[in-house]
C-alpha positions as CSV (number, residue, x, y, z in Angstrom):
1,M,23.3,35.1,-5.6
2,P,21.1,31.9,-5.2
3,F,23.7,29.9,-7.2
4,V,26.6,31.2,-5.1
5,Y,24.6,30.4,-1.9
6,F,23.8,26.9,-3.2
7,L,27.4,26.2,-4.1
8,R,28.6,27.4,-0.7
9,K,26.2,25.3,1.1
10,I,27.2,22.2,-0.9
11,M,30.9,22.9,-0.1
12,E,30.1,23.3,3.6
13,S,28.2,20.0,3.6
14,V,31.3,17.9,2.6
15,P,32.7,17.7,6.1
16,T,29.3,16.7,7.4
17,L,29.1,13.9,4.9
18,I,32.5,12.6,5.8
19,G,31.8,12.8,9.5
20,V,28.5,10.9,9.1
21,T,30.2,8.2,7.0
22,L,33.0,7.9,9.6
23,I,30.6,7.5,12.6
24,T,28.4,5.0,10.7
25,F,31.4,3.0,9.6
26,V,32.8,2.7,13.1
27,L,29.4,1.9,14.6
28,L,28.8,-0.9,12.1
29,K,32.2,-2.4,12.9
30,L,31.5,-2.3,16.6
31,A,27.9,-3.6,16.3
32,P,27.3,-7.3,17.2
33,G,26.8,-9.8,14.4
34,D,28.8,-10.8,11.4
35,P,27.7,-10.3,7.8
36,I,29.6,-13.4,6.7
37,Y,26.9,-15.7,8.0
38,S,24.3,-13.8,6.0
39,I,26.3,-14.5,2.9
40,I,27.4,-18.1,3.2
41,G,25.4,-19.4,6.3
42,E,26.7,-20.6,9.6
43,R,27.9,-24.0,8.4
44,V,31.1,-23.2,6.6
45,T,34.7,-24.3,6.7
46,Q,37.3,-22.0,8.2
47,D,39.2,-21.8,4.9
48,R,36.1,-20.7,2.9
49,E,35.2,-18.2,5.6
50,T,38.7,-16.7,5.4
51,M,38.5,-16.5,1.6
52,I,35.1,-14.8,1.6
53,R,36.3,-12.3,4.2
54,E,39.3,-11.4,2.0
55,Q,37.1,-11.1,-1.1
56,I,34.6,-8.6,0.5
57,D,37.2,-7.0,2.7
58,I,35.5,-7.2,6.1
59,S,38.5,-8.0,8.2
60,K,38.4,-6.1,11.5
61,S,42.2,-5.7,11.5
62,A,42.4,-2.9,9.0
63,W,39.5,-0.5,9.7
64,P,41.4,2.7,8.8
65,K,42.5,1.4,5.4
66,Q,39.0,0.1,4.7
67,Y,37.4,3.5,5.5
68,V,40.0,5.4,3.4
69,R,39.3,3.1,0.5
70,Y,35.6,3.5,0.9
71,I,35.8,7.3,0.8
72,S,38.1,7.3,-2.2
73,N,35.7,5.0,-4.0
74,I,32.8,7.3,-3.2
75,F,34.5,10.2,-4.9
76,K,34.9,7.9,-7.9
77,G,31.2,7.2,-7.9
78,D,31.6,3.6,-6.5
79,F,29.4,3.0,-3.5
80,G,30.2,-0.7,-3.3
81,S,28.0,-3.7,-3.9
82,S,25.6,-5.6,-1.6
83,Y,27.2,-8.5,0.2
84,V,24.0,-10.6,-0.3
85,T,22.7,-9.8,-3.7
86,K,26.0,-8.6,-5.3
87,Q,24.0,-5.7,-6.8
88,P,25.7,-2.3,-6.9
89,V,24.4,-0.2,-4.0
90,I,23.7,2.8,-6.2
91,E,21.5,0.5,-8.5
92,G,19.7,-0.9,-5.5
93,F,18.7,2.6,-4.2
94,S,18.0,4.1,-7.7
95,S,15.6,1.3,-8.5
96,R,13.6,1.8,-5.3
97,F,13.9,5.5,-4.7
98,P,11.2,6.4,-7.3
99,N,8.8,4.3,-5.4
100,T,9.6,6.1,-2.1
101,L,9.5,9.5,-3.9
102,R,6.0,8.7,-5.2
103,L,4.7,7.7,-1.8
104,A,6.5,10.6,-0.1
105,G,5.1,13.2,-2.6
106,I,1.5,12.1,-2.4
107,S,1.7,11.8,1.4
108,I,3.2,15.3,1.9
109,L,0.5,16.8,-0.4
110,L,-2.2,15.1,1.6
111,A,-0.6,16.3,4.9
112,V,-0.1,19.9,3.6
113,F,-3.6,20.4,2.2
114,S,-5.5,18.7,5.1
115,G,-3.2,20.0,7.8
116,I,-3.0,23.7,6.7
117,G,-6.7,23.7,5.8
118,L,-7.7,22.4,9.2
119,G,-5.3,24.9,10.9
120,I,-6.7,27.9,9.0
121,A,-10.2,26.8,9.8
122,G,-9.3,26.3,13.5
123,A,-8.0,29.9,13.6
124,Y,-11.0,31.5,12.1
125,V,-14.0,29.3,12.8
126,K,-15.3,30.3,16.2
127,S,-17.3,27.2,17.2
128,P,-16.7,25.2,20.4
129,F,-17.8,22.0,18.6
130,F,-15.3,22.5,15.8
131,E,-12.5,23.4,18.2
132,K,-13.1,20.2,20.2
133,L,-13.3,18.2,17.0
134,L,-10.0,19.7,15.8
135,M,-8.4,18.9,19.1
136,I,-9.6,15.3,19.0
137,L,-8.4,14.8,15.4
138,T,-4.9,16.3,16.0
139,T,-4.4,14.5,19.3
140,F,-5.4,11.2,17.6
141,G,-3.0,11.9,14.7
142,I,0.0,12.8,16.9
143,S,-0.4,10.2,19.6
144,T,-1.4,7.2,17.4
145,P,1.5,4.9,16.4
146,V,1.9,4.7,12.6
147,F,2.0,0.9,12.5
148,W,-1.2,0.6,14.6
149,F,-3.0,3.2,12.4
150,G,-1.8,1.4,9.2
151,L,-3.1,-1.9,10.5
152,L,-6.4,-0.3,11.5
153,L,-6.8,1.1,8.0
154,I,-6.0,-2.3,6.5
155,Y,-8.6,-4.0,8.7
156,I,-11.3,-1.5,7.9
157,F,-10.8,-0.8,4.2
158,A,-9.2,-4.1,3.0
159,R,-10.7,-6.8,5.2
160,V,-14.1,-5.5,6.3
161,L,-15.1,-3.3,3.4
162,G,-12.9,-4.9,0.8
163,V,-12.6,-1.7,-1.2
164,L,-8.8,-1.2,-1.2
165,P,-5.8,-3.6,-1.4
166,A,-4.1,-4.5,1.9
167,S,-0.5,-4.4,0.6
168,G,1.7,-4.4,-2.4
169,M,2.2,-1.9,-5.2
170,G,0.2,-3.5,-8.0
171,D,1.0,-2.1,-11.5
172,G,0.9,1.5,-10.4
173,E,-2.8,1.7,-9.7
174,V,-3.9,4.5,-7.5
175,A,-5.8,2.1,-5.2
176,Y,-2.5,0.6,-3.9
177,I,-1.1,3.9,-2.7
178,I,-4.1,5.3,-0.8
179,L,-3.7,3.4,2.5
180,P,0.0,3.9,2.8
181,A,-0.2,7.5,1.8
182,V,-3.0,8.2,4.4
183,T,-1.1,6.4,7.0
184,L,2.1,8.3,6.4
185,A,0.4,11.6,6.2
186,S,-1.7,11.3,9.3
187,R,0.9,12.4,11.9
188,S,2.3,15.2,9.7
189,A,-1.2,16.6,9.0
190,A,-2.0,16.7,12.7
191,Y,1.2,18.6,13.5
192,L,0.7,20.9,10.6
193,A,-2.9,21.7,11.7
194,R,-1.7,22.7,15.2
195,M,1.3,24.6,13.9
196,T,-0.7,26.5,11.3
197,R,-3.4,27.4,13.8
198,T,-0.9,28.7,16.4
199,S,1.0,30.6,13.7
200,F,-2.2,32.2,12.3
201,D,-3.4,33.2,15.8
202,Q,-0.1,35.1,16.2
203,V,-0.2,36.8,12.8
204,K,-3.9,37.5,12.3
205,H,-4.0,40.3,14.9
206,A,-0.8,42.0,13.6
207,R,-0.9,45.6,12.5
208,F,-0.4,45.0,8.8
209,V,-3.3,42.5,8.8
210,L,-5.6,45.0,10.6
211,A,-4.4,47.7,8.2
212,A,-5.3,45.5,5.2
213,R,-8.8,44.9,6.5
214,A,-9.2,48.7,7.2
215,R,-8.4,49.4,3.5
216,G,-11.3,47.2,2.5
217,I,-9.4,44.2,1.2
218,S,-11.5,41.1,1.0
219,S,-11.3,38.5,3.7
220,Q,-10.0,35.9,1.3
221,S,-7.2,38.1,0.0
222,V,-6.3,39.1,3.6
223,V,-6.0,35.4,4.6
224,L,-4.1,34.2,1.5
225,R,-1.9,37.2,0.6
226,H,-1.1,38.6,4.1
227,T,-1.8,36.3,6.9
228,L,-0.9,32.9,5.3
229,K,2.3,34.2,3.7
230,N,3.6,35.6,7.0
231,A,2.5,32.6,9.0
232,L,4.3,30.1,6.8
233,I,7.8,30.2,8.2
234,P,7.4,27.6,11.0
235,V,5.0,25.6,8.8
236,I,7.6,25.4,6.0
237,T,10.2,24.1,8.5
238,L,7.9,21.3,9.6
239,I,7.0,20.4,6.0
240,G,10.6,20.2,5.0
241,L,11.6,18.0,7.9
242,D,8.7,15.6,7.3
243,F,9.3,15.4,3.6
244,G,13.0,14.7,4.2
245,S,12.1,11.9,6.6
246,Y,9.6,10.5,4.0
247,L,12.3,10.5,1.3
248,N,14.7,8.6,3.6
249,G,12.2,5.7,3.5
250,S,9.3,5.4,5.9
251,V,10.4,2.1,7.4
252,L,7.2,1.1,9.2
253,T,4.8,2.2,6.5
254,E,6.7,0.6,3.7
255,T,7.1,-2.6,5.7
256,I,3.4,-2.8,6.7
257,F,2.1,-2.2,3.2
258,G,4.8,-4.2,1.4
259,W,6.0,-1.1,-0.5
260,N,9.2,-1.7,-2.3
261,G,11.0,1.4,-1.4
262,V,14.1,2.7,0.3
263,G,12.8,2.0,3.8
264,S,12.0,-1.7,3.2
265,Y,15.4,-2.1,1.4
266,L,17.2,-0.8,4.4
267,V,15.3,-3.0,6.9
268,T,16.4,-6.0,4.9
269,A,20.0,-4.8,4.7
270,I,20.1,-4.2,8.5
271,S,18.7,-7.7,9.3
272,Q,21.4,-9.2,7.0
273,R,24.3,-7.0,8.2
274,D,24.7,-5.8,4.6
275,Y,27.2,-3.0,5.5
276,P,27.6,-1.4,2.0
277,V,23.8,-1.0,1.7
278,I,23.5,0.4,5.2
279,M,26.3,2.9,4.5
280,G,24.7,3.9,1.2
281,G,21.4,4.4,3.0
282,V,22.9,6.7,5.7
283,L,24.8,8.7,3.0
284,L,21.6,9.0,0.9
285,G,19.6,10.2,3.9
286,T,22.3,12.8,4.8
287,V,22.3,14.2,1.2
288,I,18.5,14.3,1.2
289,F,18.3,16.4,4.4
290,I,21.1,18.7,3.1
291,V,19.2,19.4,-0.1
292,V,15.9,19.8,1.7
293,N,17.4,22.4,4.1
294,I,18.7,24.4,1.2
295,V,15.3,24.3,-0.6
296,M,13.7,25.4,2.7
297,D,16.0,28.4,2.8
298,F,14.8,29.5,-0.6
299,L,11.2,29.0,0.4
300,Y,11.8,31.2,3.4
301,T,12.8,34.1,1.1
302,L,9.6,33.6,-1.0
303,A,7.4,33.6,2.1
304,D,9.2,36.6,3.7
305,P,11.2,38.9,1.3
306,R,12.9,40.4,4.4
307,I,14.9,37.2,4.7
308,E,18.1,37.3,2.7
309,L,20.4,34.4,1.7
310,K,23.9,35.2,2.9
């Protein structure tokens, strides 16, 4: 059943992928700017410009043929090559995606443990001081721009205290990922804390929870096995959406901290009008969210056995 469901979802996603590529292709063609000047500069003879346009096939007179050719090449595993670096698009993303995956994985773990932990505490700890503190922390995390929070962390921990590097990836040392991971996780943790608290408040007074307490089950078991499991549905949705956006490349975070990932790669491609890389990035992002949604459907069934995959 899960395999059949997965296969059906993949087949249903094909029209979505084609539609996304078509819309992106048309918008890139209509957008101002010309990639030819990023390739050979502005001072170039007309003959050389014409020759380069024919070589990379960016003439605006044959959009339908170009799109059909692009789609047919995708089905062959050819996503084109960068106009600027001449590197195949699939190699450009595959070399940077592990860096983004590493940052996204650590960030989502930080967000999940801190956000859900604060949310559970907020639902059970009856203290006016703690409630106000939780409100301040979550409001700060939600309302603070990521780029400002990242610069603040750099100023405090890199410049003032000098205990962490300001940017870069180093040789894989843990110190280099702490600031970007905390920056990226801050907003998700705040949303998760509020979502978890609200969901717990709705579930903890349900009849099955009260019945579990009446049977003498320990408070820890009631929270983990009964309340948490039934309160996870909206939380799983939020985690999946945030993790999908992280995997697409957190543009601001990667740019601020000089992280060589998918986000910084796309920023450079957009500034250079590097159409094949931009198309590849949009396609990668669409595939990521399709896979994340399918995984979320399976997690729903684990959290609530009453949910069936159909």
